[in-house]
N, C-alpha and C positions, 0 to 999 in steps of 0.2 A: 349123781354121776351121770355123765352126760353121753347122751346117746348119740355116738357120730356117724350113723348111717343116718340120722334126719338132718344133722347137724351140716354135714359134707355139702348138702346139693343149696343149704343157705348160703355158707360159705362161698361156694362158685359163684352166685347170682349177685354176690357184694362186690366180689372181686371184676367181674364184667361190667357192672355199675360202673364203679371208679372209675375203669378204663375207658368209657365212654365218655364221663366228665373232665377226663385230662385236657382235651382240646379246648372246651368252655374254660376250666381253668386258666391255660394260657393266655386267651383272647382275655381274660380277667387282668392277668398280669400286666400283660403290653399295654392294658388301659391304664392301669395303677400306675405306671410308670410316666406315663404320658403326663397322667396330672399332676406327678408329684415334680416334672418339669415345667409345668406350665407356671408354677406360682414362685417364680424367678425373684419376683417381688411379692414377699410375703405378706406387705403389712395389708393390703384389703383382705386377705382369708383370715389375718388376724381380728381383724375387724367384724370380718362377717362369722368367726368363731364365738366373740366377743358376745354380738348380738344374738346368737341361736338360742333357741328351746327345743334342746333333745335331750333324751333318757341317756344316749349313747355316752360313752367316755370319749371326750377327745383330747388331744396333744395341743396343750394350750403354752403359753407366754412364749411363741415363736420370735425370737430374735435376729432370724437369717435366715438363707435360701433351705428349704428343706432334703435338698439334694446335698449340703455341704457334707465334706467328707473330713475327718482329722485322722492324718496319718500317725503312725504308732510312733513315740519317742521311746529312747533307750529305757530301760528300768535302772533304778539306782542299782551300786555296785554290790553294795550291801543294805539288806532291808528284812523286817520281821513280819509276817502273815500269821494272823489269829483269826480261828474260826470254830463256830459251836454249832452244833447241831443236835436234836432232841428226839426220841422216839419213846414210848409209853404200852403200859398195858391200862387199859381202860377199867374202870369199874364193870362188874359184871355180878348182877343180882343172881345168877345161878350158882355161883362158885360158894365155897364155903362161908365166907365173910366178904364186908362191900369195903372195897380199897381201891386203889389204884396207884401206879407208879409211874415214875417220869426219870428217862435217862439222860443223861445231858453232857456233850462230850468237849473236851477241851484241846484244842490243838494250836502248838507254837512252833512256827516253821522260822527257824533263823537263817538265812542266805548271807555267804562272803564273810562269816563270823568263825564259824566254826564251833559254834554254841551246839549243844544238844538240842534234838527237838524235844518238845512235850505234847506226845499222846495218852490221853487218859479220858476215864468217864467216871460219873458218879451218879448212883442210881440214890433218887429221894422214894419213902414209902410214904403214901398220903391215906391217914385211916382216922384219924380226930372228925369230930363230929364237925369243927369249924370246916374241914378240909371235904367232908363229905356233901353238906350242905350249905350254899349260900343265902344269905339275908339279903332280900331285893325288897323295896316298897314293902317292909314290915313283914314279908312272908319268907318262909324257909325253903328255897328250890332245891332239890337234888342235882347233885353236880353232873351232866352227863357229856359223851364225848366230845363235844364242839366247846364247852367249855375248858375239856383237861387240855385239848389242843392250842387255846386260846393261853392257857397257863404255860404250857410248854415252851410257847413262843417268847413269851415276856421271859422263862427264866433262860432260855437261849442267850436274848439280848445281854440281859443282867449278866451272864458270863462272860460274854464278850468283853462287858468293862472291867470284870473283876481282872481277865485276864491282862486287859491292856494297862490297870494300875499297878500290877506286877511289875511291869516294865517301866516304870516312871524312872526317870534318870537314865534312860540309855539313848544314847546321840543317836539313834537309826530310825529313818522313815518306818512305818506301821502301818499296814491294812489290815481293817477288820471285816472280814467276809461272813455272808451268812447266807443258806439256801432259800433261794424264796423272796418274796416279797416282802419290802418293808413298811407297806399299807395294811393296819388293821381294821380292812373292811368289813368280817365279820361284827367289829362291835356297834357297826351302824343299825343292826337290829337288835340288839341286847339292852338289857335294863339299862338308863342312863347314870344310874349311880355306879353299878360293875364297869361299866365302859368309862367313867371318868375316874374310876380308880387305877384300870389295868393302863389308860393311856397315859396318867401322870405318870406312872412307874416306866413308863417306855419311855417317854419324852425326857425322863430323866437322866438315861443312859445316853441318848442322842446327844445331850446336853454335856454331858462329860467327853464324850468324843469332839464336840466343836470345839470346847475349852483346852483341849489338845491338839487341835487341828490333825486328829486321827482320821480321814476319811473312812465311812463305815459306808458298805454297797451289800445290796442284795442281788444274788446272780440268780437269774431265772432262765433254765434248759429250756430249749424247744417251745419259748413263749408262744402262745395263742391269741395274744394282744392285739386289740385294732384300733388302739387312741389314733394312729396317724390314719389309716384308711380311712376310719370314721371322720377324721376333720377333713379330708381331701372329697368326702360323699358330700357334707354340709358344703364343701368349694362347689360342687356339680350342681347344685341346685339352684335354679334361676333365681329362688324368691328370695328377697332380702326386707327385713329380716326372716330368718330360717325358722318354722315352726313345726316341729314333725309332726305334734299332734291333730294339727289343720292342714296336712298337705292337700291341695289343690288337687294332686297329679294323682291319686287313688285309684282313680276310674281308667286311667291310661292303660296302654298294654304293657307299658313298661316305666318304673319311676325313673325318674331323670338320674337317680343316684342309682340305679340299679347294677348298671355294668359292673360295677367294682364289687360288688355285695360278696360275702364270702371270701375275699382275701384276707389275709392276716400280714401284718407289719415285716416279721420275720422273711417272709417270702418274697415282700417288695424290695426291701434292702438286700437282699441275698443278690440282687441283678447291679447293685449298685458299690457295695461294698469289698473293697479286697482285704485280705490277710490283714488283721491285726488296724485295722482302721474301724471308727467310731460316724456316728451320727451327729448332728448338732443334738443338745440337749432340750426334751420338749418337757413341759409339766403335767402330772397328772390332772384329770379333773373329777376323784374322789371325792364325794361328799365329806368325807370323814376326814380329810388334809384341812378342812378349815379349821378345825382345832389345833393344826400340827403347828402354825405359826412359823417362824425360821425351820423347821425342821419340814416344811411341804415337800412332798417327794417329786423328785426329776426323774427322768429316765433317758437313757441313750442305747443305740442297739448296736453293738461291738461283734465285727466278725473273728473267732477266736481260730479259724481255720477249720474247724470239723463240723462248725454250725451259727449261726446268728443268735447271739443271747441278747436278751434284756437285762440290763444293769439300772437299778435303780440306787440312786443316791440322795442325801437330803439337801435342801436347796443350797446350804450353806458349802457344800463339795461343789455344786451344780455353776457358783459363783464366783467359784477360785479357779481361775485357770490352772494353777501350780498341784493343785489338790486332783483335778480332775484328770490331768496328764497324768500324775502319779497312779492314779486309778486305773486308769486304760492300760497302762503299761504294766502294771503288777500281775492285774487279772489276767492278762493275755500271757505273762510271765507264767503264770500259775497255770493255765489251761495246756502251755505247753508241755510244762515239767508233767502233768496229769494226762497227755495223750489227749488230750481234747476236750478235756473237764478240768475244773480247778483241781489241784491235788491236795488241797487244803481241805478244800469240803469234800472230797471223796473220803478222805481219811475220818473226818469228823463223821461222817456217817458211817461208816463200818466201826465207830468208838460208840456211835451211839445205838444202832437199830437192835432193835429186841425182835429176835426172833421167834417162831414159832417154841423150836425146842426150849429158848430163854424160858417162853411163858409156862410150858408144863413144868420147868424145874421150878421155877418160881411157887408156882401152886404147890410143887409136891413139897417142898422146905415150908410152905406156908400149913400143910395138913400133917407133916412129922411134927412141928413145933407145936400145934393143937393136941395131939396125941400124948406128946412127953408132958404137957402141961395140964393132962386129963382135963380137955375141954371137949365139947362133944362135935365130934366131926359129920356135918351133912352139907349134899349139894342138892340142887333141884331134881326132879328127875328126869327133864330135858337134861341137863348136862351129862347125868351118868349115862343115858342110853346114845349120846352123841361117842363117848367114851368108851360104851360096851356094845357095840352092836351087833345084834342075833336075830336070824330069821325062824 
């Protein structure tokens, strides 16, 4: 329970400090835009990025000026958008039995054909030994929330492929859309055998889409990414090659790259892009993408009217101008229909989300089933006290 009499003064202090930072942020935005315009000849910057040593994620594979803008092209008169999303009930050792649930939504929206949409979801319960424990390096490891999240993401992509297969024979453009990144960066810190299995299944789905020439895109709303800003910071450094671990300016009052530190890409491009316009494509430098092959992730920023969204696509989409234009047009159309956010993703979320009341009902069904089959029902004292508070 929050004590708002204490919290109120802290909130007022936070807001006051943020107001004082606005002028600093505005100056940084102006400087970042100046740096962006400085690299009309992008080739020297590209070479500097290639030679640099830094832990930052950098926007790579530069092929044109960073200020390049692509206007919106018309969406096809008839097309289909497929989307999937997921939610879960995590395993809870305080409940009467150890299990978890993943709910995956399936959305198919047809435009210009009069065909009925598909709005559905399907829950899957995981309770078997092989579901609850994973064998890594000859050890059994209990499944945790992060593993469930990775499994859910994989199921979302597999559902997209399943939906696309049901559309085979349809002679209309199709866009596959997911909420969030295409970069499975969580796998970088997971055991090698687990990561290899998940990645192989994920790349199988991307390969299916490549074979059908169906663009798949990850939509990131209000992104906090700094890949382009980081590239500009490398460009501001007088050193060549740049080695951030051995920065010779650490004792100076201000680092050469510091004037734009704290800026994010979406704010930078909000000063450049008009509604419907997108940036050039950039390649992500995330380490795990070394395993992606032709599916390495590229991204661009798109002004959907209400925000600057980050759109991630595989390499084969980024290098196909027709697929790239189609992706831009159809995502913008989706955002317009959804009043600022892609309508297919909004529907996918609504169908997938597991709310608190759903979770309580799930465990009530579980308890009732245990009782009907004369099985002992017992939860931890912690779980019991949380549901039966008394003083």
